[in-house]
DRENFIGU-301636 format. One record per residue: residue number from 0; residue in three letters; x, y, z of N, C-alpha, C in turn. Coordinates in steps of 0.02 Angstrom, whole numbers, plus 32768, in hexadecimal, padded with zeros to 4 digits. Layout:
+------+------+--------+---------+------+---------+----------+-------+--------+---------+------+
: resi : resn : n.east : n.north : n.up : ca.east : ca.north : ca.up : c.east : c.north : c.up :
+------+------+--------+---------+------+---------+----------+-------+--------+---------+------+
:  NUM :  Ala :      X :       Y :    Z :       X :        Y :     Z :      X :       Y :    Z :
...
+------+------+--------+---------+------+---------+----------+-------+--------+---------+------+
This chain:
+------+------+--------+---------+------+---------+----------+-------+--------+---------+------+
: resi : resn : n.east : n.north : n.up : ca.east : ca.north : ca.up : c.east : c.north : c.up :
+------+------+--------+---------+------+---------+----------+-------+--------+---------+------+
:    0 :  Met :   0A23 :    8CD7 : 64FD :    09F1 :     8CE9 :  652F :   0A0E :    8D1C : 655F :
:    1 :  Thr :   0A4E :    8D15 : 6570 :    0A6E :     8D43 :  659D :   0A6D :    8D8A : 6581 :
:    2 :  Asp :   0A80 :    8D91 : 6542 :    0A81 :     8DD3 :  6522 :   0A3A :    8DEF : 651B :
:    3 :  Tyr :   0A0B :    8DC5 : 650C :    09C5 :     8DDB :  6505 :   09AB :    8DFA : 6546 :
:    4 :  Val :   09B6 :    8DD8 : 657D :    099F :     8DF1 :  65BE :   09C0 :    8E34 : 65CD :
:    5 :  Glu :   0A00 :    8E3A : 65BF :    0A23 :     8E78 :  65CE :   0A0C :    8EB1 : 65A1 :
:    6 :  Thr :   0A08 :    8EA5 : 6560 :    09F5 :     8EDC :  6534 :   09AC :    8EF1 : 653E :
:    7 :  Arg :   0981 :    8EC1 : 654E :    093A :     8ED2 :  655B :   0932 :    8EF5 : 659E :
:    8 :  Ser :   0966 :    8EF2 : 65C7 :    0966 :     8F14 :  6608 :   0988 :    8F57 : 6604 :
:    9 :  Gly :   099A :    8F6C : 65C7 :    09B8 :     8FAE :  65BD :   0A03 :    8FB0 : 65BF :
:   10 :  Arg :   0A24 :    8F77 : 65C2 :    0A6D :     8F77 :  65C3 :   0A87 :    8F6F : 657C :
:   11 :  Pro :   0AC5 :    8F83 : 6571 :    0AE2 :     8F7B :  652E :   0AEF :    8F31 : 651F :
:   12 :  Ser :   0AEE :    8F20 : 64E0 :    0AFC :     8EDB :  64CB :   0B45 :    8EC9 : 64D9 :
:   13 :  Arg :   0B4F :    8E8E : 64F3 :    0B93 :     8E73 :  64FD :   0B9A :    8E31 : 64D6 :
:   14 :  Tyr :   0B71 :    8E2A : 64A3 :    0B6F :     8DEC :  647C :   0BB5 :    8DD8 : 6463 :
:   15 :  His :   0BD9 :    8E08 : 6446 :    0C1B :     8DF7 :  642B :   0C4C :    8DE1 : 6461 :
:   16 :  Glu :   0C42 :    8DFA : 649D :    0C6B :     8DE4 :  64D6 :   0C57 :    8D9D : 64EA :
:   17 :  Tyr :   0C16 :    8D90 : 64ED :    0BFD :     8D4F :  6503 :   0C0E :    8D16 : 64D5 :
:   18 :  Ile :   0C17 :    8D23 : 6494 :    0C25 :     8CEC :  6466 :   0C6F :    8CDA : 6462 :
:   19 :  Arg :   0C99 :    8CFF : 6485 :    0CE1 :     8CEF :  6485 :   0CED :    8CAD : 64A9 :
:   20 :  Arg :   0D12 :    8C82 : 6489 :    0D24 :     8C41 :  64A6 :   0D6F :    8C3F : 64AF :
:   21 :  Gly :   0D85 :    8C19 : 64E1 :    0DCC :     8C0F :  64EB :   0DEE :    8C4E : 6506 :
:   22 :  Gly :   0E2C :    8C46 : 6517 :    0E52 :     8C7E :  6532 :   0E39 :    8C94 : 6576 :
:   23 :  Lys :   0E5F :    8CC0 : 6594 :    0E4C :     8CD6 :  65D8 :   0E0F :    8D03 : 65D8 :
:   24 :  Asp :   0DFE :    8D22 : 65A0 :    0DC4 :     8D4F :  659D :   0D86 :    8D2D : 6580 :
:   25 :  Gly :   0D8A :    8CED : 6575 :    0D52 :     8CC9 :  6557 :   0D1B :    8CB9 : 6589 :
:   26 :  Tyr :   0CE4 :    8CA3 : 656E :    0CAA :     8C8F :  6596 :   0C9D :    8C45 : 658C :
:   27 :  Glu :   0C7D :    8C28 : 65BE :    0C6A :     8BE2 :  65B9 :   0C2A :    8BD6 : 65E1 :
:   28 :  Val :   0C0C :    8B9E : 65D4 :    0BCF :     8B8C :  65F7 :   0BE2 :    8B6C : 6639 :
:   29 :  Glu :   0BC5 :    8B87 : 666E :    0BD2 :     8B6C :  66B1 :   0B95 :    8B45 : 66C9 :
:   30 :  His :   0BA2 :    8B0E : 66E9 :    0B6D :     8AEA :  670D :   0B64 :    8B0C : 6750 :
:   31 :  Ile :   0B27 :    8B1D : 6761 :    0B1A :     8B3C :  67A2 :   0B2C :    8B0A : 67D9 :
:   32 :  Trp :   0B1B :    8ACC : 67CF :    0B30 :     8A97 :  67FE :   0B76 :    8A80 : 67EC :
:   33 :  Ala :   0BA3 :    8A81 : 681C :    0BE5 :     8A65 :  6812 :   0BDD :    8A19 : 6809 :
:   34 :  Asn :   0C10 :    89FA : 67ED :    0C0D :     89B2 :  67E0 :   0C1A :    898A : 6820 :
:   35 :  His :   0BEC :    8992 : 684F :    0BF0 :     8970 :  688F :   0BAB :    8951 : 689F :
:   36 :  Pro :   0B9D :    8917 : 6885 :    0B5C :     88F8 :  6891 :   0B4D :    88ED : 68DB :
:   37 :  Glu :   0B81 :    88E6 : 6903 :    0B76 :     88DB :  694B :   0B53 :    8916 : 696C :
:   38 :  Arg :   0B5A :    8951 : 6950 :    0B38 :     898C :  696B :   0AED :    898A : 695E :
:   39 :  His :   0AD8 :    895E : 6933 :    0A91 :     8959 :  6921 :   0A75 :    8913 : 692D :
:   40 :  Ala :   0A96 :    88EF : 695A :    0A81 :     88AB :  6969 :   0A3A :    88A8 : 6986 :
:   41 :  Asp :   0A23 :    88DF : 69A3 :    09DF :     88E0 :  69BD :   09AA :    88E3 : 6986 :
:   42 :  Glu :   09BF :    88F3 : 6948 :    098F :     88F9 :  6911 :   0999 :    88C6 : 68DA :
:   43 :  Phe :   09D5 :    88A8 : 68D7 :    09E4 :     8878 :  68A2 :   0A02 :    8838 : 68C1 :
:   44 :  Asp :   09E4 :    8800 : 68AE :    09FD :     87C0 :  68C7 :   0A39 :    87A7 : 689F :
:   45 :  His :   0A3E :    87BD : 6860 :    0A72 :     87A3 :  6835 :   0A9B :    87DC : 6816 :
:   46 :  His :   0ADB :    87D1 : 6811 :    0B09 :     8801 :  67F4 :   0AF2 :    8816 : 67AE :
:   47 :  Gln :   0ADD :    87E7 : 6784 :    0AC8 :     87F6 :  6740 :   0A8B :    8824 : 673E :
:   48 :  Asp :   0A5D :    881A : 676D :    0A22 :     8846 :  6770 :   0A37 :    888E : 677F :
:   49 :  Phe :   0A66 :    8895 : 67AD :    0A80 :     88D7 :  67BD :   0AA1 :    88F7 : 677F :
:   50 :  Met :   0ACB :    88D0 : 675D :    0AEF :     88EA :  6723 :   0ABF :    8901 : 66EC :
:   51 :  Glu :   0A8B :    88DA : 66DF :    0A5A :     88EE :  66AC :   0A37 :    892F : 66C0 :
:   52 :  Tyr :   0A23 :    8934 : 66FF :    0A01 :     8970 :  6716 :   0A2F :    89AC : 6714 :
:   53 :  Arg :   0A6C :    89A2 : 6728 :    0A9E :     89D8 :  672B :   0AA9 :    89F7 : 66E6 :
:   54 :  Asn :   0AA2 :    89CF : 66B2 :    0AAE :     89E6 :  666E :   0A72 :    8A08 : 664D :
:   55 :  Arg :   0A3A :    8A0D : 666E :    0A00 :     8A2F :  6651 :   0A0F :    8A79 : 664A :
:   56 :  Ile :   09F1 :    8A97 : 6618 :    09FF :     8ADE :  6609 :   09EF :    8B0B : 6645 :
:   57 :  Gly :   09BF :    8AF9 : 666D :    09AE :     8B22 :  66A7 :   09E4 :    8B24 : 66DC :
:   58 :  Gly :   0A14 :    8AF7 : 66D7 :    0A4B :     8AF5 :  6706 :   0A8C :    8B12 : 66EA :
:   59 :  Leu :   0A85 :    8B3A : 66B5 :    0AC1 :     8B54 :  6693 :   0AC1 :    8BA0 : 6691 :
:   60 :  Leu :   0AFD :    8BBC : 6690 :    0B07 :     8C04 :  668A :   0B42 :    8C11 : 665B :
:   61 :  Leu :   0B41 :    8C4A : 6639 :    0B7A :     8C60 :  6611 :   0BA4 :    8C8F : 663D :
:   62 :  Leu :   0BE3 :    8C7B : 6648 :    0C0E :     8CA2 :  6675 :   0C55 :    8CA5 : 665A :
:   63 :  Pro :   0C7B :    8CD7 : 666F :    0CC1 :     8CDA :  6659 :   0CE6 :    8C9C : 6670 :
:   64 :  Lys :   0D12 :    8C84 : 6645 :    0D39 :     8C48 :  6654 :   0D5F :    8C4F : 6696 :
:   65 :  Gln :   0D7B :    8C89 : 66A3 :    0DA1 :     8C93 :  66E1 :   0D74 :    8C8D : 671F :
:   66 :  Phe :   0D37 :    8CA7 : 671A :    0D08 :     8CA2 :  6752 :   0CF9 :    8C59 : 675F :
:   67 :  Asn :   0CEA :    8C35 : 672A :    0CD8 :     8BEF :  6731 :   0D11 :    8BC7 : 674F :
:   68 :  Ala :   0D4D :    8BD5 : 673B :    0D87 :     8BB2 :  6757 :   0D91 :    8BC1 : 67A1 :
:   69 :  Ser :   0D80 :    8BFD : 67B6 :    0D89 :     8C11 :  67FB :   0D51 :    8BFB : 682A :
:   70 :  Tyr :   0D13 :    8BFD : 6811 :    0CD9 :     8BF1 :  683C :   0CB0 :    8BB4 : 682B :
:   71 :  Gly :   0CBC :    8B96 : 67F1 :    0C91 :     8B61 :  67D8 :   0C87 :    8B25 : 6805 :
:   72 :  Asp :   0CB8 :    8B14 : 682E :    0CB3 :     8AD8 :  6858 :   0C92 :    8AE6 : 689C :
:   73 :  Leu :   0C85 :    8B25 : 68AB :    0C66 :     8B36 :  68EB :   0C1C :    8B22 : 68EC :
:   74 :  Pro :   0C02 :    8B16 : 6927 :    0BB9 :     8B0B :  692D :   0B95 :    8B4B : 6917 :
:   75 :  Tyr :   0B59 :    8B42 : 68FE :    0B31 :     8B7A :  68E5 :   0B2C :    8BB3 : 6918 :
:   76 :  Glu :   0B1F :    8BA3 : 6956 :    0B15 :     8BD6 :  698A :   0B53 :    8C02 : 6992 :
:   77 :  Glu :   0B8E :    8BE7 : 6983 :    0BCC :     8C0D :  698A :   0BDC :    8C38 : 694D :
:   78 :  Lys :   0BC3 :    8C25 : 6913 :    0BD2 :     8C4D :  68D7 :   0B99 :    8C7A : 68C2 :
:   79 :  Arg :   0B5F :    8C72 : 68E0 :    0B24 :     8C99 :  68CD :   0B30 :    8CE5 : 68D0 :
:   80 :  Asp :   0B4F :    8CFD : 6905 :    0B5D :     8D45 :  690A :   0B8F :    8D5C : 68D5 :
:   81 :  His :   0BBC :    8D30 : 68C1 :    0BED :     8D41 :  688D :   0BCC :    8D49 : 6849 :
:   82 :  Tyr :   0B92 :    8D2A : 683F :    0B6E :     8D32 :  6800 :   0B57 :    8D7A : 67F6 :
:   83 :  Leu :   0B52 :    8DA0 : 682C :    0B3E :     8DE7 :  6826 :   0B70 :    8E11 : 67FF :
:   84 :  Lys :   0BAD :    8DF8 : 67F7 :    0BE0 :     8E1B :  67D1 :   0BE0 :    8E05 : 6787 :
:   85 :  Gln :   0BB2 :    8DDA : 6775 :    0BB1 :     8DBE :  6732 :   0B76 :    8DD9 : 670A :
:   86 :  Asn :   0B64 :    8DB9 : 66D4 :    0B2E :     8DD0 :  66A9 :   0AEB :    8DCD : 66CD :
:   87 :  Leu :   0ABA :    8DEE : 66B1 :    0A79 :     8DF7 :  66D1 :   0A54 :    8DB4 : 66DA :
:   88 :  Leu :   0A5C :    8D86 : 66AD :    0A3C :     8D45 :  66B5 :   0A59 :    8D20 : 66F1 :
:   89 :  Ala :   0A99 :    8D25 : 66FB :    0AB8 :     8D07 :  6737 :   0AA4 :    8D2D : 6776 :
:   90 :  Gln :   0AA3 :    8D6F : 6771 :    0A90 :     8D98 :  67AB :   0A49 :    8D88 : 67C3 :
:   91 :  Ser :   0A1E :    8D76 : 6794 :    09D7 :     8D6B :  67A5 :   09CD :    8D31 : 67D6 :
:   92 :  Leu :   0A00 :    8D0A : 67E3 :    09FB :     8CD5 :  6816 :   09FB :    8CF2 : 685C :
:   93 :  Asn :   0A12 :    8D2F : 6863 :    0A18 :     8D50 :  68A5 :   09E3 :    8D86 : 68AC :
:   94 :  Glu :   09C4 :    8D8A : 68E6 :    098E :     8DBB :  68F0 :   09A4 :    8E03 : 68E7 :
:   95 :  Ala :   09E4 :    8E11 : 68F1 :    09FE :     8E55 :  68E9 :   09F6 :    8E6E : 68A1 :
:   96 :  Ala :   09F2 :    8E42 : 6871 :    09E9 :     8E56 :  682B :   09A6 :    8E79 : 681F :
:   97 :  Tyr :   0977 :    8E6E : 684B :    0933 :     8E89 :  6843 :   0928 :    8EC9 : 686C :
:   98 :  Glu :   095A :    8EDD : 6892 :    0951 :     8F15 :  68C0 :   095D :    8F5A : 68A1 :
:   99 :  Arg :   0992 :    8F60 : 687B :    09A4 :     8FA3 :  6861 :   09B6 :    8FA2 : 6817 :
:  100 :  Asp :   098F :    8F7E : 67F1 :    099A :     8F7D :  67A9 :   0957 :    8F87 : 6787 :
:  101 :  Pro :   0942 :    8FC6 : 6780 :    0900 :     8FD3 :  6763 :   08F8 :    8FB9 : 671C :
:  102 :  Gly :   092D :    8FB8 : 66F5 :    0928 :     8F9E :  66B1 :   0917 :    8F54 : 66B1 :
:  103 :  Phe :   0939 :    8F2E : 66DB :    092C :     8EE6 :  66E0 :   08E6 :    8EDA : 66FD :
:  104 :  Cys :   08D3 :    8F00 : 672F :    0890 :     8EF8 :  674D :   0859 :    8F08 : 671A :
:  105 :  Arg :   0864 :    8F3A : 66F0 :    0833 :     8F4A :  66BB :   082F :    8F10 : 6689 :
:  106 :  Phe :   0868 :    8EF5 : 6677 :    086A :     8EBC :  6649 :   0843 :    8E81 : 6665 :
:  107 :  Val :   084F :    8E71 : 66A3 :    082B :     8E39 :  66C3 :   07E0 :    8E46 : 66C5 :
:  108 :  Glu :   07CD :    8E83 : 66D9 :    0786 :     8E94 :  66DD :   0765 :    8E93 : 6697 :
:  109 :  Lys :   0787 :    8EB0 : 6667 :    076B :     8EB4 :  6623 :   0762 :    8E70 : 6604 :
:  110 :  Thr :   0792 :    8E44 : 660C :    0790 :     8E02 :  65EC :   0768 :    8DD0 : 6614 :
:  111 :  Gly :   0762 :    8DDA : 6655 :    0740 :     8DA9 :  667F :   0768 :    8D69 : 6689 :
:  112 :  Leu :   07A7 :    8D6A : 6675 :    07D0 :     8D2E :  667E :   07DB :    8D21 : 66C8 :
:  113 :  Pro :   07DB :    8CE2 : 66DC :    07DF :     8CD1 :  6723 :   0826 :    8CD2 : 6740 :
:  114 :  Phe :   0847 :    8D0C : 6739 :    0888 :     8D14 :  6758 :   087F :    8D14 : 67A3 :
:  115 :  Cys :   08AD :    8CF5 : 67C7 :    08AD :     8CF8 :  6810 :   08F3 :    8CE5 : 6829 :
:  116 :  Ser :   0902 :    8CFC : 6864 :    0942 :     8CEB :  6883 :   093C :    8CA5 : 68A2 :
:  117 :  His :   0975 :    8C89 : 68B1 :    0978 :     8C46 :  68D0 :   09AC :    8C47 : 6908 :
:  118 :  Ala :   0995 :    8C43 : 6946 :    09C4 :     8C41 :  697E :   09EC :    8C00 : 697D :
:  119 :  Lys :   09CC :    8BCB : 696A :    09ED :     8B8A :  6960 :   09DE :    8B76 : 6919 :
:  120 :  Phe :   0A02 :    8B45 : 68FF :    09F4 :     8B2E :  68BB :   09EE :    8AE2 : 68BC :
:  121 :  Lys :   09B1 :    8ACD : 68CE :    09A1 :     8A86 :  68D2 :   0980 :    8A71 : 6890 :
:  122 :  Lys :   0969 :    8A34 : 688D :    094A :     8A19 :  6851 :   090E :    8A44 : 683B :
:  123 :  Glu :   08E4 :    8A58 : 686B :    08A9 :     8A81 :  6859 :   08BE :    8AC6 : 6840 :
:  124 :  Asp :   08F6 :    8AE0 : 6857 :    090F :     8B20 :  683F :   0929 :    8B1A : 67F7 :
:  125 :  Leu :   094B :    8AE3 : 67EA :    0962 :     8AD7 :  67A6 :   0925 :    8ACF : 6777 :
:  126 :  Asp :   08F2 :    8AAD : 678E :    08B4 :     8AA6 :  6766 :   0896 :    8AEA : 6757 :
:  127 :  Ala :   0894 :    8B16 : 6788 :    0878 :     8B59 :  677E :   08A2 :    8B80 : 674D :
:  128 :  Arg :   08E3 :    8B7B : 6752 :    0910 :     8B9E :  6724 :   090A :    8B81 : 66DE :
:  129 :  Gln :   0901 :    8B40 : 66D9 :    08F7 :     8B1F :  6698 :   08B8 :    8B3B : 6677 :
:  130 :  Ser :   0883 :    8B41 : 669D :    0844 :     8B5C :  6683 :   084E :    8BA5 : 666C :
:  131 :  Leu :   0871 :    8BCC : 6694 :    0880 :     8C11 :  6682 :   08A5 :    8C14 : 663F :
:  132 :  Tyr :   08D9 :    8BEC : 6638 :    0900 :     8BED :  65FB :   08D6 :    8BD8 : 65BE :
:  133 :  Cys :   08AA :    8BA7 : 65C7 :    087F :     8B92 :  658F :   0850 :    8BCB : 657B :
:  134 :  Leu :   0833 :    8BED : 65AC :    0807 :     8C25 :  659C :   082D :    8C5F : 657D :
:  135 :  Leu :   0869 :    8C6A : 6595 :    0894 :     8C9E :  6579 :   08A5 :    8C8E : 6530 :
:  136 :  Ala :   08B5 :    8C4F : 6522 :    08C5 :     8C3B :  64DD :   0888 :    8C43 : 64B0 :
:  137 :  Glu :   084D :    8C31 : 64CA :    0810 :     8C3A :  64A2 :   0805 :    8C84 : 6491 :
:  138 :  Gln :   0815 :    8CAF : 64BF :    080D :     8CF7 :  64B3 :   0841 :    8D10 : 6480 :
:  139 :  Ile :   087F :    8CFC : 6489 :    08B4 :     8D14 :  645E :   08A8 :    8CFE : 6416 :
:  140 :  Trp :   0896 :    8CBF : 640D :    0890 :     8CA3 :  63CA :   0847 :    8C9A : 63B5 :
:  141 :  Asp :   081B :    8CC4 : 63CE :    07D5 :     8CC4 :  63B9 :   07D2 :    8CD7 : 636F :
:  142 :  Pro :   07BA :    8CAB : 6343 :    07B9 :     8CBA :  62FB :   0796 :    8CFC : 62EA :
:  143 :  Lys :   0760 :    8D0D : 630D :    073D :     8D4C :  6300 :   076A :    8D88 : 630D :
:  144 :  Leu :   078E :    8D85 : 6345 :    07BB :     8DBD :  6356 :   07F6 :    8DBF : 6326 :
:  145 :  Leu :   0810 :    8D85 : 6314 :    0849 :     8D84 :  62E6 :   0835 :    8DA1 : 62A2 :
:  146 :  Met :   07FB :    8D90 : 628A :    07E3 :     8DAA :  624A :   07D7 :    8DF5 : 624E :
:  147 :  Ala :   07BE :    8E0C : 6287 :    07B1 :     8E54 :  6290 :   07F3 :    8E7B : 628D :
:  148 :  Glu :   0828 :    8E5E : 62AA :    086A :     8E80 :  62A9 :   0886 :    8E81 : 6262 :
:  149 :  Val :   087A :    8E4D : 623B :    0894 :     8E49 :  61F7 :   0872 :    8E7E : 61CA :
:  150 :  Thr :   0832 :    8E89 : 61D6 :    080D :     8EB7 :  61AB :   0816 :    8F00 : 61BF :
:  151 :  Gln :   0835 :    8F0D : 61F7 :    083E :     8F52 :  620D :   0877 :    8F74 : 61EA :
+------+------+--------+---------+------+---------+----------+-------+--------+---------+------+
């Protein structure tokens, strides 16, 4: 999904970079919420409920392993600006991603996908991101579009 958003926004593919695992140059899946259920006690009564929600796809990003090691434990509000130095899907959490990137703005307009920035990342924000990812997946793997690409 990360590579799809970037290439459809006019950026070169970084797929081969993104699939690297391990080592200092590898990528891994980051939880947007650090593993601190106490930070979300206003939304979750039980630790297990928090953990289940935290693991939903809408709460995940693909990021360099070194970034995740350095910033992963911070509260969302503290690492949100740092996402601007990462891939476009991570950048889209910050309103600055929508200000001076005409390729990304065209992609959002053309697809109608509900991309939006999030000043905070509460349960309702994760729900919105989850919905975005589901719609994005439906678009990427639409059988009609996949068949059209095969026949071209």
